C-alpha positions as CSV (number, residue, x, y, z in Angstrom):
1,M,-8.6,-10.3,-14.2
2,P,-11.8,-11.1,-12.3
3,P,-15.0,-11.5,-14.5
4,N,-16.6,-8.2,-15.2
5,S,-18.4,-7.6,-18.4
6,A,-17.9,-3.8,-18.4
7,R,-14.2,-4.3,-17.7
8,A,-13.9,-6.9,-20.4
9,T,-15.6,-4.7,-22.9
10,A,-13.4,-1.7,-22.1
11,W,-10.3,-3.9,-22.2
12,T,-11.2,-5.4,-25.6
13,A,-11.8,-1.9,-27.0
14,L,-8.3,-0.9,-25.9
15,E,-6.8,-4.1,-27.5
16,R,-8.4,-3.3,-30.8
17,H,-7.3,0.3,-30.5
18,F,-3.8,-0.8,-29.8
19,A,-3.7,-3.0,-32.8
20,K,-4.8,-0.1,-34.9
21,T,-2.5,2.6,-33.5
22,S,0.6,1.0,-32.0
23,G,2.6,1.7,-35.2
24,L,2.0,5.5,-35.0
25,H,5.1,7.6,-34.3
26,L,5.1,10.4,-31.8
27,R,6.7,12.8,-34.2
28,D,3.8,12.4,-36.6
29,L,1.3,12.8,-33.8
30,F,2.9,16.1,-32.9
31,A,3.1,17.3,-36.5
32,A,-0.6,16.5,-37.0
33,D,-1.8,18.4,-33.8
34,P,-0.2,21.8,-33.0
35,E,-2.2,21.8,-29.7
36,R,-1.0,18.4,-28.6
37,A,1.3,19.7,-25.9
38,S,-1.3,21.8,-24.2
39,R,-4.0,19.2,-24.7
40,F,-2.0,16.5,-22.9
41,S,-0.6,18.5,-19.9
42,L,-1.9,19.6,-16.6
43,Q,-1.0,22.2,-13.9
44,V,-1.9,21.1,-10.3
45,D,-0.8,23.8,-7.9
46,D,3.0,23.9,-8.2
47,L,3.3,20.8,-10.3
48,F,3.3,21.0,-14.1
49,V,3.0,17.7,-15.8
50,D,3.5,17.1,-19.5
51,Y,2.3,13.7,-20.7
52,S,2.1,14.7,-24.4
53,K,5.1,12.6,-25.3
54,H,3.1,9.4,-24.7
55,R,1.9,7.1,-27.5
56,I,-1.7,8.1,-27.2
57,T,-4.3,9.8,-29.2
58,A,-7.5,11.5,-28.1
59,E,-9.3,8.2,-28.6
60,T,-6.7,6.4,-26.5
61,F,-7.3,8.8,-23.7
62,T,-11.0,8.3,-23.9
63,L,-10.7,4.5,-23.9
64,L,-8.3,4.5,-20.9
65,L,-10.7,6.6,-18.9
66,A,-13.5,4.2,-20.0
67,L,-11.5,1.3,-18.5
68,A,-11.0,3.3,-15.3
69,D,-14.7,3.8,-15.1
70,A,-15.5,0.2,-15.9
71,V,-13.4,-1.0,-12.9
72,G,-14.9,1.6,-10.6
73,V,-11.7,3.6,-9.9
74,Q,-13.6,6.6,-8.5
75,Q,-15.8,4.5,-6.3
76,R,-12.7,2.8,-4.9
77,I,-11.1,6.2,-4.3
78,H,-14.1,7.2,-2.2
79,A,-14.0,3.9,-0.4
80,M,-10.4,4.4,0.6
81,F,-10.9,7.9,1.8
82,S,-14.0,7.0,3.8
83,G,-12.2,4.3,5.8
84,T,-13.7,1.2,4.2
85,A,-11.6,-1.9,4.8
86,I,-10.1,-2.1,1.3
87,N,-7.1,-4.0,2.5
88,A,-9.1,-7.2,2.0
89,T,-6.5,-9.9,3.1
90,E,-6.0,-8.1,6.4
91,N,-9.5,-6.6,6.7
92,R,-8.1,-3.2,7.4
93,A,-8.9,0.3,6.4
94,V,-6.3,2.2,4.4
95,L,-6.0,5.7,5.8
96,H,-2.6,7.2,5.1
97,T,-4.6,10.1,3.7
98,A,-5.9,10.7,7.3
99,L,-2.3,11.3,8.5
100,R,-2.1,14.5,6.5
101,S,-5.6,15.7,6.8
102,P,-6.4,18.9,8.8
103,V,-9.1,18.4,11.4
104,N,-11.5,20.7,9.6
105,S,-11.0,19.2,6.1
106,P,-14.0,18.0,4.2
107,L,-12.1,14.8,3.6
108,V,-12.5,13.9,7.4
109,S,-16.2,13.0,7.2
110,G,-16.6,9.5,8.6
111,I,-13.0,9.2,10.0
112,E,-13.1,12.0,12.6
113,T,-11.9,9.6,15.4
114,Q,-8.8,8.5,13.4
115,V,-7.9,12.1,12.4
116,A,-8.2,13.3,16.0
117,E,-5.9,10.5,17.2
118,V,-3.4,11.5,14.5
119,H,-3.3,15.1,15.7
120,V,-2.8,14.0,19.3
121,E,0.3,12.1,18.2
122,L,1.5,15.0,16.0
123,A,1.2,17.3,19.0
124,R,3.2,14.9,21.2
125,M,5.8,14.7,18.4
126,G,5.9,18.5,18.1
127,Q,6.6,18.9,21.8
128,F,9.4,16.3,21.6
129,V,11.0,18.0,18.6
130,Q,10.8,21.4,20.4
131,Q,12.5,20.0,23.5
132,L,15.2,18.4,21.3
133,H,15.9,21.6,19.4
134,K,16.0,23.6,22.7
135,G,18.6,21.2,24.1
136,E,16.2,20.2,26.9
137,L,16.6,16.5,26.3
138,L,19.8,15.2,27.6
139,G,21.7,11.9,27.3
140,S,23.1,9.9,30.2
141,T,26.3,12.0,30.4
142,G,24.3,15.3,30.6
143,E,24.9,16.3,27.0
144,P,22.2,17.6,24.7
145,F,21.6,15.5,21.6
146,T,23.2,16.8,18.4
147,H,23.1,13.5,16.4
148,V,19.9,11.5,15.7
149,V,20.1,8.0,14.2
150,N,16.9,6.5,12.9
151,I,16.8,2.7,13.1
152,G,14.2,1.1,10.8
153,I,13.8,-0.8,7.6
154,G,11.5,-0.7,4.6
155,G,8.8,1.9,5.0
156,S,10.3,2.9,8.4
157,D,13.5,3.9,6.6
158,L,13.0,4.6,2.9
159,G,10.4,7.4,3.3
160,P,12.0,9.4,6.1
161,R,15.5,8.9,4.6
162,L,14.2,10.2,1.2
163,V,12.5,13.2,2.7
164,V,15.4,14.3,5.0
165,D,17.8,14.0,2.1
166,A,15.4,15.9,-0.3
167,L,14.8,18.7,2.2
168,R,18.5,19.2,2.9
169,N,18.1,22.9,2.3
170,F,15.4,23.2,5.0
171,Q,17.4,22.1,8.0
172,T,16.3,24.1,11.0
173,D,18.9,23.1,13.5
174,N,22.5,21.8,13.7
175,I,21.2,18.3,14.7
176,Q,22.6,15.7,12.3
177,V,20.1,13.0,11.2
178,D,21.3,9.6,9.9
179,F,19.7,6.4,9.0
180,V,20.5,2.7,9.7
181,A,18.6,-0.1,8.1
182,N,20.8,-3.0,7.0
183,L,21.3,-6.1,9.1
184,D,24.9,-6.0,8.0
185,E,26.7,-4.5,11.0
186,Q,28.8,-2.3,8.7
187,D,25.8,0.0,8.2
188,L,25.6,0.9,11.9
189,R,29.4,0.9,12.3
190,H,29.8,3.4,9.4
191,V,27.2,5.8,10.8
192,L,28.7,5.7,14.3
193,K,32.3,5.8,13.2
194,N,33.0,9.4,14.4
195,A,29.9,9.8,16.7
196,D,30.0,11.2,20.2
197,P,28.0,8.6,22.2
198,G,26.8,11.1,24.8
199,S,25.1,13.2,22.2
200,V,23.5,10.5,20.1
201,L,19.7,9.8,20.2
202,F,18.4,6.6,18.5
203,I,14.9,6.4,17.1
204,V,13.7,2.8,16.7
205,T,10.9,2.6,14.3
206,S,9.0,-0.7,14.1
207,K,5.3,-1.4,14.6
208,S,5.9,-4.7,16.3
209,F,9.3,-3.8,17.7
210,T,10.3,-7.3,16.7
211,T,11.4,-6.7,13.1
212,L,14.7,-8.8,12.7
213,E,16.9,-6.1,11.2
214,T,15.6,-3.3,13.3
215,H,15.8,-5.2,16.6
216,A,19.3,-6.4,15.9
217,N,20.5,-2.9,15.1
218,A,18.8,-1.5,18.2
219,L,20.5,-4.1,20.4
220,A,23.8,-3.3,18.8
221,A,23.3,0.5,19.3
222,R,22.5,-0.1,23.0
223,E,25.7,-2.2,23.4
224,W,27.7,0.5,21.7
225,L,26.3,3.1,24.2
226,R,27.2,0.9,27.1
227,A,30.7,0.2,25.8
228,N,31.3,3.9,25.5
229,G,30.3,4.9,29.0
230,C,26.5,5.7,28.6
231,A,25.1,3.5,31.4
232,D,21.6,4.9,31.3
233,T,20.9,3.8,27.7
234,G,17.2,4.5,27.9
235,K,17.8,8.2,27.8
236,H,19.3,7.7,24.3
237,F,16.3,6.1,22.7
238,A,12.8,7.0,21.4
239,A,10.5,4.7,19.5
240,V,7.7,4.6,17.0
241,S,5.7,1.4,17.7
242,T,2.4,-0.2,18.7
243,N,4.1,-2.6,21.2
244,L,4.5,-0.6,24.4
245,K,5.5,-3.8,26.4
246,A,8.4,-4.5,24.1
247,T,9.6,-0.9,24.1
248,G,9.3,-0.8,27.9
249,D,11.2,-4.1,28.2
250,F,13.9,-2.5,26.0
251,G,14.2,0.4,28.4
252,I,12.4,3.2,26.5
253,A,10.1,5.4,28.6
254,P,6.4,5.5,27.5
255,E,6.6,9.3,26.9
256,R,9.2,8.7,24.3
257,V,7.1,6.1,22.4
258,F,5.0,7.4,19.6
259,R,1.9,5.6,18.3
260,I,1.1,4.3,14.9
261,W,-2.0,2.4,13.8
262,D,-2.7,-0.8,11.9
263,W,-4.5,1.2,9.2
264,V,-1.1,2.7,8.2
265,G,1.0,0.6,5.9
266,G,4.8,0.9,6.2
267,R,5.4,2.3,2.8
268,Y,2.7,4.9,3.4
269,S,3.8,5.8,6.9
270,V,6.2,8.7,6.4
271,W,3.3,11.1,7.0
272,S,2.8,9.7,10.5
273,V,5.1,9.9,13.5
274,V,7.4,7.7,11.5
275,G,8.3,11.1,10.0
276,L,9.9,12.1,13.3
277,P,13.4,12.3,11.8
278,V,11.9,14.7,9.1
279,A,10.4,16.9,11.8
280,I,13.7,17.0,13.7
281,H,15.5,17.9,10.5
282,A,13.0,20.4,8.9
283,G,11.1,21.5,12.0
284,M,7.5,20.9,12.7
285,D,6.5,23.7,10.4
286,G,8.4,22.1,7.6
287,F,6.8,18.7,8.4
288,R,3.4,20.2,8.4
289,Q,4.0,21.9,5.0
290,F,5.0,18.4,3.7
291,L,1.7,17.1,5.0
292,D,-0.2,20.0,3.5
293,G,1.3,19.3,0.1
294,A,0.1,15.7,0.2
295,H,-3.3,16.8,1.4
296,H,-3.6,19.1,-1.6
297,M,-2.9,16.1,-3.9
298,D,-5.4,14.0,-1.9
299,R,-8.2,16.6,-2.5
300,H,-7.3,16.8,-6.2
301,F,-7.4,13.0,-6.5
302,L,-10.8,12.8,-4.7
303,E,-12.5,15.8,-6.1
304,T,-11.3,16.2,-9.7
305,P,-13.1,14.7,-12.7
306,P,-11.2,11.8,-14.4
307,E,-10.2,13.8,-17.5
308,R,-8.2,16.3,-15.3
309,N,-7.3,13.9,-12.5
310,L,-3.5,13.7,-12.6
311,P,-2.9,10.5,-10.5
312,L,-5.7,8.7,-12.4
313,I,-4.3,9.7,-15.8
314,L,-0.7,8.7,-15.0
315,G,-1.9,5.4,-13.5
316,M,-3.9,4.6,-16.6
317,L,-0.9,5.4,-18.8
318,D,1.1,2.9,-16.7
319,V,-1.6,0.3,-17.5
320,W,-1.4,1.2,-21.2
321,Y,2.3,0.5,-21.4
322,N,2.4,-2.4,-19.0
323,N,-0.6,-4.4,-20.4
324,F,-0.8,-3.4,-24.0
325,F,2.7,-2.5,-25.1
326,G,4.2,-5.1,-22.9
327,A,6.7,-2.7,-21.3
328,E,8.2,-4.3,-18.2
329,T,9.8,-1.4,-16.5
330,L,9.5,2.3,-15.6
331,A,12.6,4.4,-15.4
332,V,12.5,7.4,-12.9
333,V,15.1,10.0,-13.6
334,P,15.0,13.2,-11.4
335,Y,17.1,16.0,-12.7
336,D,17.3,17.1,-9.1
337,E,20.1,15.9,-6.9
338,R,17.8,16.2,-3.9
339,L,15.6,13.5,-5.3
340,R,18.5,11.0,-5.8
341,L,16.7,8.5,-3.4
342,L,13.3,8.8,-5.1
343,P,13.8,5.8,-7.5
344,T,14.6,3.5,-4.5
345,Y,11.6,4.8,-2.6
346,L,9.3,4.3,-5.6
347,S,10.6,0.8,-6.1
348,Q,9.1,-0.2,-2.7
349,L,6.0,1.9,-3.1
350,V,5.0,0.5,-6.5
351,M,6.5,-3.1,-6.5
352,E,5.5,-4.0,-2.9
353,S,2.1,-2.6,-3.5
354,N,1.3,-4.0,-6.9
355,G,3.7,-6.9,-7.3
356,K,0.9,-9.4,-6.9
357,G,-0.3,-12.4,-8.9
358,I,-3.6,-13.0,-7.2
359,D,-6.7,-10.8,-7.5
360,L,-9.2,-9.8,-4.9
361,E,-11.3,-12.9,-5.6
362,N,-8.2,-15.1,-5.0
363,H,-7.9,-16.0,-8.7
364,P,-4.6,-15.9,-10.6
365,L,-4.3,-12.7,-12.7
366,D,-4.5,-13.1,-16.4
367,C,-2.6,-9.9,-17.0
368,K,0.7,-8.5,-15.8
369,S,0.8,-6.5,-12.7
370,S,3.5,-4.1,-11.4
371,P,6.2,-2.9,-13.7
372,I,9.8,-2.9,-12.4
373,V,10.6,0.6,-11.1
374,W,14.2,1.8,-11.3
375,G,16.3,4.8,-12.1
376,S,18.9,7.2,-11.0
377,V,19.5,11.0,-10.9
378,G,20.2,13.0,-14.0
379,T,22.6,14.0,-15.5
380,N,24.5,11.0,-14.1
381,A,22.1,8.6,-15.6
382,Q,22.8,9.8,-19.1
383,H,26.3,8.4,-18.7
384,A,25.0,5.1,-17.3
385,F,21.9,3.6,-18.9
386,F,20.5,6.1,-21.4
387,Q,22.1,4.1,-24.2
388,L,19.5,1.4,-23.5
389,L,16.7,4.0,-23.4
390,H,17.6,5.5,-26.8
391,Q,18.8,2.5,-28.9
392,G,17.9,-0.6,-27.0
393,N,15.1,-2.9,-28.3
394,R,13.0,-2.6,-25.1
395,L,10.2,-0.1,-24.7
396,I,10.9,1.8,-21.4
397,P,8.7,4.7,-20.4
398,V,10.5,7.4,-18.4
399,D,9.5,9.8,-15.8
400,F,11.6,13.0,-15.8
401,L,11.4,15.3,-12.8
402,V,13.0,18.8,-12.8
403,P,12.9,22.0,-10.9
404,W,12.7,25.3,-12.8
405,Q,14.9,26.9,-10.2
406,G,18.4,25.9,-9.2
407,A,20.4,26.4,-6.1
408,S,20.6,29.9,-4.8
409,G,23.1,31.9,-6.7
410,S,23.6,29.2,-9.3
411,G,24.2,30.5,-12.8
412,S,24.2,27.1,-14.5
413,H,20.9,25.5,-13.6
414,H,19.7,26.1,-17.2
415,K,22.1,23.5,-18.2
416,V,20.4,20.9,-16.0
417,V,17.0,21.8,-17.3
418,A,18.3,21.8,-20.9
419,N,19.7,18.3,-20.5
420,C,16.3,17.1,-19.1
421,L,14.3,18.6,-21.9
422,A,16.8,17.4,-24.5
423,Q,16.5,13.8,-23.4
424,G,12.7,13.8,-23.5
425,E,12.9,15.3,-27.0
426,A,15.5,12.9,-28.2
427,L,13.6,9.9,-26.9
428,M,10.4,11.1,-28.6
429,L,11.8,12.4,-32.0
430,G,14.7,10.1,-32.6
431,R,17.0,10.7,-35.6
432,D,17.2,8.7,-38.8
433,N,20.6,7.6,-40.1
434,P,20.2,4.9,-42.8
435,A,23.8,5.3,-43.9
436,E,25.1,4.5,-40.4
437,P,22.5,2.3,-38.6
438,Y,24.5,2.3,-35.4
439,R,23.9,6.0,-35.2
440,H,20.1,5.6,-35.8
441,F,17.8,6.7,-33.0
442,P,14.3,5.2,-33.6
443,G,12.6,7.6,-31.2
444,N,8.9,7.0,-30.3
445,R,10.1,6.4,-26.7
446,P,7.5,7.7,-24.3
447,S,8.1,10.0,-21.3
448,T,6.4,12.2,-18.7
449,T,8.0,15.4,-17.5
450,I,7.0,16.6,-14.0
451,A,8.3,20.1,-13.3
452,Y,8.0,22.4,-10.3
453,P,9.4,25.8,-9.3
454,D,11.6,24.4,-6.5
455,L,11.6,21.4,-4.2
456,T,9.9,22.7,-1.1
457,P,8.3,20.6,1.6
458,T,4.9,21.3,0.1
459,V,6.0,20.3,-3.4
460,L,7.7,17.1,-2.1
461,G,4.5,16.1,-0.3
462,M,2.5,16.6,-3.5
463,L,5.0,14.5,-5.5
464,L,4.9,11.6,-3.1
465,A,1.1,11.6,-2.8
466,L,0.9,11.7,-6.6
467,Y,2.9,8.5,-6.9
468,E,0.9,6.9,-4.1
469,H,-2.4,7.5,-5.8
470,R,-1.1,6.6,-9.2
471,T,0.0,3.3,-7.8
472,F,-3.5,2.8,-6.3
473,V,-5.1,3.4,-9.7
474,Q,-3.0,0.7,-11.3
475,A,-4.2,-1.8,-8.6
476,Q,-7.8,-1.1,-9.2
477,V,-7.5,-1.9,-12.9
478,W,-5.7,-5.2,-12.1
479,G,-8.1,-6.0,-9.3
480,I,-5.4,-6.6,-6.6
481,D,-4.9,-5.6,-3.0
482,A,-2.2,-2.8,-3.1
483,F,-1.9,-2.7,0.7
484,D,-0.7,-6.1,1.8
485,Q,2.7,-7.6,1.3
486,W,2.5,-11.3,1.9
487,G,5.3,-11.9,-0.5
488,V,7.9,-10.9,2.1
489,E,6.9,-13.6,4.6
490,L,8.3,-16.8,3.2
491,G,11.9,-15.6,3.0
492,K,11.7,-14.2,6.5
493,Q,10.5,-17.5,7.8
494,L,13.2,-19.5,6.1
495,A,15.8,-17.1,7.2
496,G,14.8,-17.7,10.8
497,T,15.3,-21.4,10.3
498,I,18.6,-21.0,8.6
499,I,19.8,-18.6,11.4
500,R,19.0,-21.1,14.1
501,E,20.8,-23.9,12.1
502,M,23.9,-21.8,11.5
503,E,24.1,-21.0,15.2
504,D,23.9,-24.7,15.9
505,G,26.6,-25.3,13.3
506,M,24.7,-27.8,11.2
507,P,22.3,-27.4,8.2
508,G,19.0,-29.2,8.7
509,D,17.9,-32.0,6.5
510,R,14.9,-30.1,4.9
511,H,16.9,-27.8,2.6
512,D,17.4,-28.4,-1.1
513,S,20.9,-29.5,-2.0
514,S,22.0,-26.1,-3.2
515,T,21.0,-24.2,-0.1
516,A,22.6,-26.9,2.1
517,M,25.8,-26.7,0.2
518,L,26.0,-22.9,0.5
519,M,25.3,-23.2,4.3
520,R,28.2,-25.7,4.7
521,H,30.5,-23.5,2.7
522,Y,29.7,-20.6,5.0
523,L,30.1,-22.6,8.2
524,R,33.5,-23.8,7.0
525,Q,34.6,-20.2,6.3
526,R,33.4,-18.3,9.3
């Protein structure tokens, strides 16, 4: 951590507190405080969050907030919202919050130009979506589009893919929306297996329009169209990019290219025109409700005092386990089939943002940064990895997410809710069994429960913004840049070299012996 006397004092106070309290058991903390559940829970609009099953006391809570204050979390929040270039290594503002801000919002002060540009692109996107839904956009064979395939990777794929899947009950038209990300050609082949070429529209999402995987898939999609009688392939493409020359060279008309800005990071871009597949699926009204939900959370994050600030509290709890208990992972378990892709989305959001080893002063960190984020949907997960959560010798905090309401007409949703609540209770309480140690449940395993009436576009927007801001809070404590991702560069550069050498049929002489051996094995087998 960078030198900071206030930070050091707050950190040392937490270390002493941890030494004093780490042996406390949650069952005893609940027994000693009948008001604990209400004391450590918050309602923010439709989200109800219970964090009482965490290994904290009132003093822990106070000390965690003191650490947040010592590192200037609230000042950094204001800096982000105001457009300060807090992405230090790239000297860029970080304004994904502007993407979901109404023009007349008080949050707009100082960033009016950026918000106005956002709304221009949203209007263009809305017109495009309307034309698509009305069947006014036609392919090269004169057919209206009934199948949209988004080609992108990373933030250009994970966010829209999650949101379209999560909002499956809000589909406004019969247009099918699919996603292709993997460089492995089997991904594209699978999506197009039974597709009618004349009715397929491809959206190519890439800021630079040169991303290896996305460009390769776009070229393959264009060849597939040509091979299937769609000569005027440009009619079958739209793009989200900053590179108008490259999109034009590819054959995409300028009116079908939607703009994104350098102050939008990929993993924070679903709120922009990168969300075009979401708008096609759920309609512009649904997309705007999604933005509204995120904006509600933005205002809560910016305007609410620390002791009631949900992203700040959850972010500081992450620090508590990561840096004091030594927990290395966070399990995310939605008891909501519609959120089955959330753990993968959060893996990128958290680990690409905070998987850093260098602080803002270019010094090596002297504490651990990002936890490993993983998980799966409940109740499936109970039959996969919950054995480890309950009886393993690792401390793994868990996030449970659950809707109070089930599918329309369902008479069994209470069973889903019951399983979610039971797992949180079992992890917390445990069960002694000295006669049969293999049946012993130690308990004292922390969890957060995030509940909501139903998964609407608004609720989903709130949830994703909550996790974004929680991730931001962690980064401020560790003193790192949460908005760059230089760690992805070296592998890409080496892959480019290896690709060229494989195409030449001969490994170069600069590789280590292991890599050279594997390349020779591949070249012999292909």
